C-alpha positions in Angstrom: -20.2 1.0 -20.6 -21.9 4.4 -20.0 -20.1 6.9 -22.5 -20.9 9.2 -19.8 -18.6 7.5 -17.5 -15.0 8.5 -17.0 -12.5 6.4 -18.0 -9.8 4.9 -15.6 -6.8 4.1 -17.1 -4.1 3.8 -14.3 -1.3 1.0 -13.8 0.9 -0.8 -11.5 1.0 0.7 -8.0 -1.7 3.8 -8.8 -4.5 1.0 -10.0 -4.4 -0.2 -6.4 -6.3 2.9 -5.5 -9.6 1.7 -7.1 -9.1 -1.7 -4.9 -10.0 0.6 -1.4 -12.9 2.3 -3.2 -14.4 -0.9 -4.5 -14.4 -2.2 -1.4 -16.2 1.0 0.3 -18.8 0.8 -1.9 -19.5 -2.8 -1.1 -19.2 -2.7 2.4 -21.8 0.3 2.0 -24.0 -1.8 -0.4 -24.4 -4.4 2.1 -22.9 -7.3 3.7 -23.9 -6.4 7.5 -20.7 -4.1 7.5 -20.4 -1.4 9.6 -19.9 1.5 7.0 -22.1 4.2 5.3 -19.9 5.6 2.3 -22.5 6.7 0.1 -19.7 9.1 -2.1 -17.8 5.6 -2.8 -21.1 4.1 -4.4 -21.3 7.3 -6.6 -17.9 7.2 -7.6 -18.1 3.6 -8.7 -21.1 4.2 -10.7 -19.7 6.6 -12.6 -16.2 5.2 -13.3 -15.9 3.2 -16.6 -14.0 0.5 -14.9 -14.5 -2.9 -15.1 -14.9 -3.8 -11.2 -15.7 -7.4 -11.5 -12.1 -9.1 -12.0 -11.3 -6.8 -8.4 -14.7 -9.0 -7.3 -13.0 -12.1 -8.4 -9.4 -11.7 -7.0 -10.5 -10.2 -3.3 -13.1 -12.5 -1.3 -14.8 -11.2 2.0 -11.9 -11.0 3.6 -10.9 -8.4 2.0 -13.9 -6.1 2.5 -13.4 -6.6 6.5 -10.0 -5.4 6.1 -10.8 -2.3 4.1 -14.1 -1.7 6.7 -11.7 -1.9 9.1 -8.7 0.1 8.3 -11.6 2.4 7.2 -13.3 2.7 10.6 -9.9 3.0 12.9 -9.2 6.2 10.9 -12.4 7.7 10.9 -11.7 6.9 14.6 -8.7 8.5 15.2 -9.3 11.6 12.6 -12.7 12.4 14.9 -11.0 11.7 17.9 -8.2 14.1 16.9 -10.9 17.0 16.0 -12.7 16.9 18.8 -9.5 18.7 20.6 -8.5 20.4 17.4 -11.8 21.8 15.6 -9.9 24.0 13.2 -7.1 21.3 12.1 -5.5 20.6 8.7 -6.3 17.2 8.0 -3.8 15.7 5.0 -4.5 12.4 3.5 -1.4 11.2 1.8 -1.4 8.9 -1.0 -5.3 10.0 -1.3 -6.4 8.3 -4.6 -10.0 8.4 -4.7 -10.4 7.9 -0.6 -13.5 9.7 0.6 -13.0 9.8 3.9 -13.7 13.8 4.5 -17.3 13.4 3.5 -17.5 10.8 6.2 -15.7 13.3 9.0 -15.7 16.6 7.8 -17.1 18.6 11.4 -17.5 22.1 9.0 -14.3 23.5 10.5 -11.4 21.4 9.6 -8.5 22.0 6.5 -8.6 19.2 4.3 -5.7 18.4 2.2 -5.8 15.4 -0.3 -1.9 14.4 -1.5 -1.1 12.2 -4.3 0.6 12.2 -7.7 -0.2 14.5 -10.8 -2.4 11.7 -12.9 -4.5 10.8 -9.9 -5.4 13.8 -8.8 -6.7 15.0 -12.3 -9.2 11.8 -11.9 -10.0 12.5 -8.4 -10.8 16.3 -9.9 -13.3 14.9 -12.8 -14.9 12.5 -10.5 -14.9 15.1 -6.9 -14.3 18.7 -7.9 -13.0 20.4 -4.7 -15.5 21.1 -2.1 -14.8 23.7 0.2 -11.8 23.7 2.5 -10.6 21.0 0.6 -7.3 21.5 -1.4 -6.0 19.0 -3.7 -1.9 18.7 -3.9 -0.5 16.8 -7.1 3.1 15.8 -5.8 5.0 13.1 -4.6 4.7 12.8 -1.2 9.1 12.7 -0.9 8.7 16.0 -2.6 9.3 18.1 0.4 7.6 21.5 -1.0 4.6 20.0 -0.6 4.4 20.8 3.4 4.6 24.4 2.1 1.0 24.2 1.0 -0.3 23.1 4.8 -2.0 26.6 5.9 -3.2 26.7 8.8 -1.0 24.6 11.2 -1.3 26.1 14.2 -4.8 24.6 14.8 -2.9 21.3 14.5 -2.1 18.4 11.2 -3.4 15.1 11.4 -2.2 12.8 8.7 -3.6 9.2 7.3 -1.7 7.3 4.8 -4.0 3.8 3.9 -2.5 1.2 1.8 0.9 3.3 1.0 3.7 2.7 3.1 4.3 -0.8 2.3 5.1 -0.3 -1.5 8.3 1.9 -0.6 11.7 0.4 0.7 12.3 0.8 4.9 14.6 3.7 3.9 12.0 5.7 1.8 9.7 5.5 4.6 12.7 6.5 6.8 13.1 9.5 4.6 9.6 10.4 4.7 9.1 10.6 8.8 12.2 12.8 9.1 10.6 15.3 6.2 8.0 15.3 8.5 9.6 16.1 11.2 11.6 18.8 10.1 8.5 20.4 7.9 5.3 19.7 9.9 7.0 19.0 14.1 4.3 17.9 16.3 1.9 16.5 13.4 0.8 13.5 14.2 -0.1 10.7 11.8 -2.0 7.2 11.6 -1.1 4.3 8.9 -1.9 0.8 8.5 1.5 -1.9 8.2 1.2 -5.3 7.6 3.1 -8.4 8.2 5.3 -10.2 5.5 2.9 -13.1 5.2 0.0 -10.5 4.8 2.3 -8.5 1.9 2.5 -12.0 -0.1 -1.1 -12.9 -0.1 -2.3 -9.3 -0.8 0.0 -8.9 -3.8 -0.7 -12.4 -4.9 -4.6 -11.1 -5.4 -3.8 -8.0 -7.0 -1.7 -10.0 -9.9 -4.8 -12.0 -10.1 -6.1 -8.5 -11.5 -3.7 -8.5 -13.3 -1.7 -5.4 -12.1 1.8 -6.3 -12.3 4.7 -4.7 -11.4 3.9 -4.2 -8.1 5.4 -5.4 -5.2 5.4 -4.9 -1.1 8.9 -3.8 0.1 8.3 -2.5 4.1 7.0 -4.5 7.2 7.4 -3.7 10.7 5.8 -6.0 13.4 6.6 -2.9 16.3 6.2 0.9 16.0 8.7 1.4 18.8 11.7 0.4 15.8 10.7 3.9 14.0 11.8 5.6 17.4 15.1 4.4 16.4 15.2 6.1 13.4 14.8 9.8 14.6 14.5 10.4 18.3 11.5 13.2 17.0 9.5 10.1 16.5 7.1 9.1 19.7 4.5 6.2 19.2 1.1 7.3 20.5 -0.9 4.3 19.7 -0.7 0.8 18.0 -2.7 -2.2 17.8 -4.3 -4.8 15.7 -6.3 -4.2 12.7 -9.8 -5.3 14.3 -9.8 -4.1 17.8 -12.9 -3.2 18.7 -14.6 -4.0 15.2 -17.6 -5.8 16.1 -18.0 -9.8 15.1 -21.5 -10.0 13.1 -22.9 -13.1 14.0 -24.1 -13.3 11.0 -20.8 -13.7 9.4 -20.0 -17.2 10.4 -17.9 -18.5 13.4 -14.8 -19.4 10.8 -14.8 -15.5 10.0 -15.0 -14.1 13.3 -12.1 -17.2 14.0 -9.7 -15.4 11.5 -10.4 -11.9 12.4 -8.9 -13.2 15.8 -6.2 -15.2 13.9 -5.1 -11.8 12.1 -5.1 -9.6 15.6 -2.9 -12.4 17.4 -0.9 -13.0 14.4 0.0 -9.6 13.8 -1.1 -9.4 10.1 -2.8 -6.2 10.2 -1.8 -3.2 12.7 -2.8 0.3 12.9 0.2 3.0 13.9 0.1 6.5 15.4 3.0 8.3 15.9 3.7 11.9 16.3 6.6 13.6 14.7 
């Protein structure tokens, strides 16, 4: 491989950050998918990693799921900053996500939060641009909330492919942390059914990534309001809601998307704390 490329040495859950990056790059390179993420393509080209093992383990459906999640988050952020133009936006478990480059309005303050080893890699590949701050901490370390400035303009968070790697007790703890430290903030995140979690982890293991388990699953966001009275559900919907079914994908893919939405395999939750 090219010696100028950045070598990625990750394992377990941290290595899974390469999956959505690969998916966004693939989606932006063709497949008639509604995504244009040139930054993701650039990153994949600059990383010394065997992406072919992801290609072998995950198929077109995985590309669709990642594209849909990306589009739903982009839409949620754009809607929020349309009303809160100077908001602080926090990407939890950011990995090598490139959302900032797609949604920036030139005014927001952006924060990418992840573990120190991940942020170190991120800095090598994506040095912090203006109005972007990297935070090298665990999301369960409440001190990261003190690093968020300009909260008077509103706070919006996204968490993609994150919470289902933790126990429900940990997720509860995290939302109480938010309510204590960043009251009136909003967060959009994805959740999966037990069945979809099983197949996702099976594919991850086919890649050779071990020690990864999906632990938290939830069907209805209203259950979260019983955890803490400060949690308010703003929205919850199936992953493929308002995602156009391109005829070029074929009728089988359309039926699969409809079935996944109807069965609740993948959803987006949007809550306020």
